[in-house]
N, C-alpha and C positions, 0 to 999 in steps of 0.2 A: 370101310365096311358099310354095307347098306343095312338099314333096319327092315326087318320083315314084318309086315302088318298081320299076317296070318299065322302067328306063332300059337301053337297049342298051349293051354294053360293060362294062368292069370285070373284076375277077378271077373273079367267079362265072360270068359269061358265057363267059369264056375256059376255065374249068374244065369247064363244062357242054359246051362245044364239043369240048374235048380228050378227053372221055369217050365220045364217040360212036364206033362201031366203026371206020370207016376211019382217022379221026384218031388214035384210041388206039394203033393199030399204028405209025403214023408217030411219035408222041410217044415210044413205047417204044423204037424204034430210035434216035431222036435222043439219048435219055438214055443208052442203051447205049453209043453211040459216045463220048459225053462222058465217061462213067465209064472206058471202056477207054483213051481218050486221056489222061485225068488219071493213071491207073494207070501207063501206059507212060512218061509224062513223069516221074513221081515215081520210077520204077524206074531211069531212066537218069541221074538227077542224081548228081553226085559228093558224097560226104560232106564236111563241113567239115574234119575231121581224118582223114587216111588211116590205115588200120589198121596200117601199117608203123611209124608214129611212136609208136604207143601201146605202153606198156611191158606185158609179159606179167605176169599175176598171180604173186605170190610163192607158191612151192610148197615145203612142208617135206618133205625126203627122209628117210625112216627109215634109221637107221644100225644095223648089227649089232654 
């Protein structure tokens, strides 16, 4: 069997489709919403150890 180089579908066809002007704007906004959503989600997560339980760093106080 011979391999056909001009098969419809695949990653290259999807990339070529996404780079045309109307679709590129849509792809841009979808990626923007995903990045903002991930950033918001990461910003609202609680840390594993609260800052109140952590000990403050030792500080040497100079004496006169």
